[in-house]
Every structure is written in structure tokens, then in C-alpha cells.
N, C-alpha and C positions, 0 to 999 in steps of 0.2 A: 694663297691664304696669307693674309697679313697677320703675322705673328700668331698663327693658329686660329684666327677668327675668320669667318667667311667674309668675302669682300666682293664687290662688283663695281663696275664703272660703265657709264654710258657717255659717249663722247660724239661730237659731230660739229659741223659748221654752226656758227651762231644763228644764222637764219633758219636752220632746221631745228636746232634745239629750242629756240625761242617759242615754238608752238606749245611747249610744255610749261612755260613761265606764267605764273599768276600775275595778273595786272590789276590796276585800280578800276576795273570794269567788271561788274557782276555778270553782265551778259556774256562777255568774253570768257570769264572763268567757268561759267555754267555750260555754254554752248560752243565756244570756239576753241578753247584750250584743249590740247590733247593730254589726257591724264597719263601718268606713268606710275604704275604700281610696281613695286619690286620688293623682294625679300630683304634686300640690304639697304633700302632707302633710309636715310637719316640715322644710320647706325653710328653713333658717335665714336665708339671704340674702333670700328673699321675705318672711319673717316680719319681719325687721328693717326692710326697706323699707316694709312696711305700717305698722309703728310710727312710723317717721319721717314718713310721710305723715299719719298721724293727729295727730302732734304739730304738724305745720305747720297742719293744719286747726284744731286747738285753740288755737294760740298766735298765729296771724297772721290777716290779713284775706283770706286766699286764697280762701275760699269766697264771700265777698261780691264780690271782684274777678271771680271766674269767673261769678257770676250777672250782674254788670253787663255783662261781655263777651258772654255768651250772649244777653242781652236786646238789646244793640246789633247782634249778628249776626242775630238773628231779625228785627229791624226793617229792617236793610239788605236781607236776602233778600226780605222781604215787599215792599220798595220795588221791587226788580228784578222780582219776580213781577207787581206791579201795572203797572209800565211796559211789560212784555212782554204784558200782558193774558192771562195764563195763569190758568186756574182752579185754582190751588194756594194753599196757605197754610202758613206755618211757624209753629208754636206750641210752647209748652212752659212748664213751671214747675219750680222746684226747691224741695224741702222739706228744710229743714235739720234737722227734727225727728229723722229717723233718725240723722244724724250726731251730734247732741247726745246721743242715747240711747247710741249706741255709744261715744262718747268718755267718757261718765260711767262706763260699765262698765269700760272700759280703765283709767281713772284710779283707780277704786275697787279694781281688782285690783293696782294699783301698777306698771303697765307703762309709765306716762309719768311722767317726773321732774317 
């Protein structure tokens, strides 16, 4: 939830996503284009919240801090699990590669100052 507002995203390769793009071709727009209806489409508050979140990710150490916190939480939970002798495990990783790629595209499009 971006700052308490509902939010959503649809992402994919350009050649896949382009089937939803309006063109200067009425026939394409009417018969060829794949429409995408969505509850959160064109919600300016959610869109702005998303850009602010991306800017925080791009310009601060928030991602690294979240990763450190998540690792500490996993370790603490695994400690409790071990002490309770429960046959469970808490695990996880974070890949910043997807964020880096998204941020690059957003910056190249001029959406982040």
C-alpha cells in the first residue's frame, strides 16, 4: 500500500507491454490493441506515491537497511524455532537487480529528478 492508498503495477518486456499501447491508428486501437482495465489505472495519488518510493530507493540506503532488518528478523525467528525444537525454518533473500533495472528505466524516462 503506497502511503495507505491502494496501488498496483503491471510490468513486462516492451514487446509484450506494447500490445496495450494506443497508437495513431484507429483500427489498431479498436481491433488490435489489448485493453487493460484495472482498479488502480491512472490513479494520480498512487502513481505519485510510487514515484516517491522509487526515489527513496534510488537515493537512500533504505533497501540495504530493509535487507539488514530482514536478515536480523530471520535469524531471531530461527533462534526461537531452534529453542522451541520446532521443525520449521525461516529463510529468504532479496535481489536488488529488479529494483536497479526499474529505477534505470524510470530515470531514463525522466520521472525522477
